C-alpha positions in Angstrom: 13.4 12.6 2.7 16.8 11.7 1.3 17.0 8.7 3.4 20.6 7.4 4.1 21.2 3.8 3.0 21.7 1.3 5.7 21.8 -2.5 5.9 20.3 -4.4 8.9 21.8 -7.5 10.7 19.8 -9.9 12.8 21.3 -12.5 14.7 19.0 -13.3 17.7 15.7 -15.1 18.3 13.1 -12.8 20.1 11.7 -13.6 23.4 8.2 -13.7 24.3 6.3 -10.3 25.0 3.1 -8.7 25.9 2.9 -5.2 24.7 0.6 -2.3 23.6 1.8 -0.6 20.6 0.7 2.1 17.9 1.8 1.7 14.2 2.3 4.2 11.7 -0.8 5.9 10.0 -2.3 4.6 6.7 -0.2 5.1 3.9 -3.1 4.7 1.2 -5.3 7.2 2.9 -2.7 9.6 3.7 -1.6 10.1 -0.1 -5.1 10.2 -1.1 -5.9 13.0 1.4 -3.4 15.3 -0.2 -4.4 14.4 -3.8 -8.1 15.0 -3.3 -7.5 18.0 -1.0 -5.3 19.7 -3.7 -8.1 19.7 -6.3 -10.8 20.5 -3.9 -12.1 24.0 -3.0 -10.8 26.1 0.1 -8.8 24.8 2.7 -8.6 21.0 3.4 -7.4 19.5 7.0 -5.7 16.1 7.3 -4.7 14.8 10.7 -2.5 11.7 11.7 -0.8 11.8 8.3 2.0 9.0 7.6 5.2 11.1 7.5 7.0 8.6 5.2 9.1 8.9 2.1 6.2 8.1 -0.3 4.0 10.7 1.3 6.8 13.1 1.2 7.1 12.4 -2.5 3.4 13.2 -2.8 3.8 16.8 -1.0 7.0 17.5 -3.2 4.9 16.8 -6.4 1.8 18.6 -5.4 4.0 21.8 -4.6 5.6 21.6 -8.0 2.1 21.7 -9.3 1.5 25.1 -7.6 -0.5 23.6 -4.4 0.5 25.4 -1.0 0.7 22.6 1.6 1.3 24.0 5.1 2.6 21.6 8.2 0.9 22.7 11.3 2.4 20.2 13.5 3.6 16.6 13.4 0.9 14.6 11.5 -1.2 17.6 10.8 -1.3 19.6 7.6 -3.5 22.2 5.8 -3.9 21.8 2.0 -4.8 24.9 0.1 -7.1 23.4 -2.8 -6.8 24.8 -6.3 -10.0 23.5 -7.5 -10.6 20.9 -10.3 -8.5 21.5 -13.5 -6.3 24.1 -11.9 -3.1 22.2 -11.2 -0.2 23.6 -13.6 3.6 22.9 -14.0 6.4 25.3 -15.1 8.5 24.2 -18.3 11.4 21.9 -17.6 10.1 20.9 -14.1 9.8 17.0 -13.7 7.7 15.0 -11.2 9.5 12.4 -9.3 7.2 9.6 -7.5 10.1 7.9 -5.8 9.1 4.5 -4.8 5.3 5.0 -4.7 3.1 3.3 -7.1 -0.1 4.6 -5.5 1.3 8.3 -6.2 2.2 7.4 -9.7 -1.1 6.0 -10.7 -3.4 8.4 -8.8 -1.7 11.5 -9.8 -1.2 10.8 -13.5 -5.1 10.1 -13.3 -5.5 13.6 -12.0 -3.2 15.1 -14.3 -4.4 13.3 -17.6 -7.5 15.4 -17.6 -6.0 18.6 -16.3 -5.4 20.7 -19.5 -2.0 22.3 -20.4 0.0 19.5 -18.6 3.2 18.5 -20.5 5.7 16.7 -18.1 8.3 14.2 -17.5 7.3 11.5 -14.9 9.5 9.0 -13.3 10.3 7.2 -9.9 13.3 5.4 -8.3 14.9 2.1 -9.8 12.2 0.0 -8.5 9.4 2.1 -9.7 11.0 2.6 -13.1 10.7 -1.2 -13.7 7.3 -1.7 -12.9 4.7 -1.9 -16.0 2.3 1.1 -16.4 0.6 -0.3 -19.4 -3.0 -0.7 -17.9 -2.7 3.0 -16.7 -1.5 4.3 -19.8 -3.9 2.6 -22.1 -6.8 3.7 -19.6 -5.7 7.3 -19.6 -5.5 7.2 -23.3 -9.3 6.8 -23.2 -9.7 10.1 -21.6 -7.5 11.6 -24.4 -4.1 11.8 -22.7 -0.9 10.9 -24.4 2.2 9.4 -23.4 5.8 9.5 -25.1 7.6 7.6 -26.2 5.0 5.7 -27.9 4.6 1.9 -26.9 6.9 2.4 -23.9 4.9 1.3 -20.7 7.4 2.0 -17.8 9.0 5.2 -16.5 10.5 7.7 -17.4 7.6 9.0 -19.6 6.4 12.2 -20.8 2.8 12.9 -20.0 0.7 15.1 -22.3 -2.7 15.8 -20.8 -6.3 15.8 -22.7 -7.4 19.1 -23.6 -11.0 18.2 -23.9 -11.3 15.2 -21.6 -14.4 13.0 -21.9 -15.9 10.5 -19.3 -15.3 6.8 -19.8 -16.9 3.6 -19.0 -14.6 1.2 -17.1 -14.8 -2.3 -15.6 -12.6 -2.2 -12.4 -10.5 -5.4 -11.7 -8.5 -5.9 -8.6 -6.4 -2.8 -8.7 -7.8 0.1 -6.4 -5.0 2.3 -7.9 -6.2 2.0 -11.4 -10.0 2.5 -10.0 -8.9 5.5 -8.2 -7.0 7.0 -11.1 -10.1 6.6 -13.3 -12.1 8.4 -10.5 -9.7 11.1 -10.3 -9.5 11.7 -14.1 -13.3 11.6 -14.2 -13.8 14.5 -11.9 -12.3 16.8 -14.3 -14.0 15.2 -17.5 -17.0 16.3 -19.4 -20.0 13.9 -18.9 -20.2 10.9 -16.5 -17.5 8.4 -16.0 -19.0 4.9 -15.2 -17.1 2.3 -13.3 -18.4 -1.2 -12.7 -16.6 -3.2 -10.0 -15.8 -6.7 -11.2 -13.9 -7.5 -7.9 -14.3 -5.6 -4.7 -10.9 -3.3 -4.2 -10.0 -0.9 -1.7 -12.7 1.8 -1.5 -10.7 4.8 0.3 -11.0 7.1 -2.6 -14.9 6.5 -2.5 -15.0 7.0 1.3 -13.1 10.4 0.9 -15.4 11.5 -1.8 -18.5 10.1 -0.4 -19.8 13.3 1.4 -19.5 15.1 -2.0 -22.9 14.1 -3.2 -22.4 16.3 -6.4 -19.5 14.6 -7.8 -20.1 10.9 -7.1 -23.2 8.3 -6.8 -22.6 4.5 -5.7 -25.2 2.0 -6.3 -24.9 -1.5 -5.0 -26.8 -4.7 -6.7 -24.7 -7.7 -7.5 -21.9 -5.3 -8.5 -21.0 -1.9 -7.1 -21.5 0.9 -9.7 -19.8 4.3 -9.2 -20.6 7.3 -11.1 -18.5 10.2 -11.3 -19.9 13.5 -12.5 -17.2 15.6 -14.0 -16.6 19.5 -13.9 -18.5 19.8 -10.5 -17.8 21.6 -7.1 -15.4 19.6 -5.1 -15.9 20.5 -1.3 -12.7 20.6 1.1 -12.0 17.6 3.4 -11.4 17.1 7.0 -9.9 13.7 7.7 -8.3 11.9 10.6 -6.1 9.1 9.0 -6.4 5.6 10.9 -3.3 3.4 11.5 -2.4 1.1 8.9 -3.6 -2.4 8.9 -0.8 -3.7 6.6 2.0 -2.4 8.9 0.1 -4.0 11.8 0.2 -7.4 10.1 3.8 -7.8 10.7 3.7 -7.5 14.4 0.4 -9.6 14.3 2.5 -12.4 12.5 5.3 -12.2 14.9 2.9 -12.5 18.0 0.9 -15.3 16.6 4.1 -17.5 16.0 6.1 -16.4 19.0 5.2 -18.6 22.0 3.3 -17.0 25.2 3.2 -13.6 23.5 0.3 -11.0 23.1 -0.2 -7.6 21.8 -2.5 -4.7 21.4 -2.5 -2.6 18.4 -4.3 0.8 18.7 -6.6 2.5 16.4 -6.0 0.5 13.2 -8.1 0.8 10.0 -10.5 -2.0 9.9 -12.1 -1.3 6.3 -13.6 -4.6 5.1 -11.3 -4.4 1.8 -8.2 -4.3 4.0 -8.8 -6.9 6.8 -8.4 -10.1 4.5 -5.3 -10.9 6.2 -7.0 -11.2 9.7 -10.1 -12.9 8.4 -7.9 -15.4 6.7 -5.9 -16.3 9.7 -8.9 -16.6 11.8 -10.0 -19.4 9.8 -6.9 -21.0 10.5 -7.3 -20.8 14.2 -5.6 -17.4 15.1 -6.5 -15.6 18.2 -7.3 -12.2 16.8 -10.1 -9.9 18.2 -11.2 -6.4 17.1 -12.1 -4.2 19.9 -13.4 -0.5 20.4 -14.8 -0.4 16.9 -16.0 2.9 15.4 -16.4 4.8 12.1 -14.7 8.1 11.5 -14.6 9.8 8.0 -16.4 6.7 6.6 -13.5 4.5 7.5 -14.0 1.7 10.5 -11.4 1.5 13.0 -10.5 -0.2 16.2 -7.9 -2.1 18.3 -6.5 -5.2 17.2 -5.7 -7.7 19.8 -3.5 -10.8 19.1 -2.3 -13.7 21.1 0.1 -16.6 20.1 -1.6 -19.9 19.4 -1.5 -23.0 17.2 -2.4 -22.3 13.5 -3.4 -24.8 10.7 -1.7 -24.5 7.2 -3.1 -21.3 5.3 -5.5 -21.9 2.5 -6.0 -18.7 0.7 -8.3 -18.7 -2.4 -8.1 -16.0 -5.1 -10.9 -13.9 -3.7 -8.6 -12.9 -1.0 -6.1 -11.2 -3.1 -7.7 -7.6 -3.3 -8.2 -7.6 0.4 -4.6 -8.3 1.5 -2.4 -7.5 -1.5 0.4 -6.0 0.7 0.2 -8.8 3.2 1.3 -11.9 1.1 5.2 -11.7 1.8 4.4 -11.9 5.5 1.9 -14.7 5.1 4.5 -16.6 3.0 6.9 -16.3 6.1 3.9 -17.5 8.2 3.3 -20.6 5.9 7.0 -21.6 6.0 6.8 -21.8 9.9 3.4 -23.7 10.1 3.6 -27.4 9.7 1.8 -28.7 6.8 1.3 -27.4 2.9 0.0 -23.9 2.6 -1.6 -22.6 -0.8 -2.2 -19.3 -2.2 -4.2 -19.0 -5.4 -4.6 -16.2 -7.9 -1.4 -14.2 -6.8 0.1 -13.8 -10.4 -0.1 -10.1 -10.0 2.4 -10.0 -7.1 5.1 -10.2 -9.8 4.4 -6.5 -10.7 4.9 -5.2 -7.1 8.0 -3.4 -5.9 9.7 -6.4 -6.8 8.5 -9.9 -8.1 7.4 -10.9 -4.6 6.8 -14.6 -5.5 10.2 -15.4 -6.8 12.0 -13.1 -4.2 10.0 -14.8 -1.4 10.9 -18.4 -2.5 14.6 -17.5 -2.7 14.5 -16.2 0.8 12.7 -19.2 2.2 15.0 -21.5 0.2 17.8 -20.2 2.3 16.4 -21.9 5.6 15.4 -25.0 3.3 11.7 -24.3 3.2 10.5 -25.6 -0.3 8.0 -24.1 -2.4 6.3 -24.4 -5.9 4.6 -21.9 -8.1 2.5 -23.0 -11.1 -0.4 -21.1 -12.8 -0.9 -18.4 -10.3 -0.8 -20.6 -7.4 2.1 -20.9 -4.7 2.6 -23.8 -2.5 4.7 -23.6 0.6 5.8 -26.8 2.4 5.9 -25.5 6.0 8.0 -27.1 8.5 6.9 -25.7 11.7 9.0 -23.1 13.6 12.5 -24.3 12.6 15.9 -23.6 14.6 17.9 -22.0 11.9 20.8 -20.7 13.9 23.2 -22.4 11.6 21.6 -20.8 8.6 22.2 -17.6 6.6 19.8 -15.4 5.1 20.9 -12.7 2.7 18.3 -10.4 1.2 19.7 -8.2 -1.5 18.6 -4.7 -2.5 15.3 -5.3 -3.9 13.6 -1.9 -3.2 10.8 -3.5 -1.5 9.7 -2.4 1.8 7.3 -5.4 2.6 10.1 -8.1 1.7 12.5 -6.4 4.2 9.9 -6.4 6.8 9.1 -10.0 6.3 12.7 -11.2 6.2 13.0 -9.5 9.5 10.3 -11.3 11.0 11.5 -14.6 9.7 15.0 -14.0 11.3 13.3 -13.3 14.8 11.4 -16.3 14.7 14.2 -18.7 13.3 17.3 -17.4 14.6 18.9 -17.4 11.2 21.9 -15.0 10.7 20.3 -12.4 8.5 21.6 -9.6 6.6 19.0 -7.3 4.7 20.3 -4.7 2.3 19.1 -1.3 1.9 16.7 -1.6 4.9 15.9 2.1 4.7 13.2 1.2 2.0 11.0 0.4 4.7 10.7 3.9 5.8 8.5 4.5 2.5 5.6 3.1 4.4 6.6 2.4 8.1 9.2 5.0 9.5 8.6 3.6 12.9 9.1 0.1 12.2 12.4 -0.5 14.0 11.6 1.7 16.8 8.2 -0.6 17.5 10.4 -3.7 17.0 12.6 -2.4 19.7 9.6 -2.1 21.9 8.7 -5.7 21.7 12.2 -6.8 22.3 13.9 -7.3 18.9 17.6 -7.3 18.7 19.4 -6.1 15.6 22.4 -4.2 14.4 22.3 -1.2 11.9 25.3 -1.1 9.3 25.8 2.1 7.6 
């Protein structure tokens, strides 16, 4: 998708609403479906795929690697798997990851143990600034190499391992790094052992779970994942749930907008993804899960939200892995809840699409909401819902979809005259965002 650039202007407080909505499908699972389907055998089927910029980047990269992908209809795809170790790329063909850190880390994991890969990899301006040092060091353990030496951001040249050997890895907060190791281990000799120090997103495990030959999971005090290399990988058939991270923005807007309610249909309710909702419930949020079911090893259901009084937010470091994407909108909520909110253990937010701590502080400061960041902890001194009609919020081009979406919600709740540059970046994760906002009554102007 070569999205045309546009800015967004908001200059109107939102009215009360009572709506049923459906948000976009889950990006993390959509990307994983294509990647795992590509290295499986026979034809994999993926339904309710997110057709966003990041997912299109995934499809484009896989096609360059010799994978046939057929679109059956909107949201449904056939992926003609080539089998483990069968991806290849022609000379002088590059791989562009766009804005997607998920695609970059997971596909580099797959390619690092695929013999004969020698390829230049890069992303957009935002992704090229992000450090890949942890990923590079992990893939070197499998025998892959990266040029230039001692450079840890894109563009880079990836040279795969000719004889990859399974490794032992202690997984931290990053599900992307854990998944990269799992995908690298699938085509390595021997067994790759992964011990989870912190629980993180388990979408990769859930997709592979039915392949008993390639993966074994044991849970004692810590989860142990064993990946058995060079085995047969069955095709997958998956129906992607809708994205709990996208749903979070509409949930936040509803909770803080008087006399409002919303029902969000068929949302992924994986325990590793609902920290945002669990945390807010502890602060008094009126949030309920209904019509709960499990499909493709992924829990899902409807989220019902009603506006209510909220206490200041207290987020310990243990929430980080279960709501990494939701911190910007939580910072907005904290600024509009009276009292001091604290967020601990969030230092890694500095290496997302932007430095989400500093940039959100700048945004909140424009409506005179004070905050303080020190030693991995952010304090936000909330004032309650403020009337900011005489304030101006300017959000520059940061290449960060979550900051754009959070700034939008802040503008709707405060009335601040807001200009968000390059809002098209939101379409990397949520192409229906503006359409849904119109449904709930948001008013805005697109400036091309």
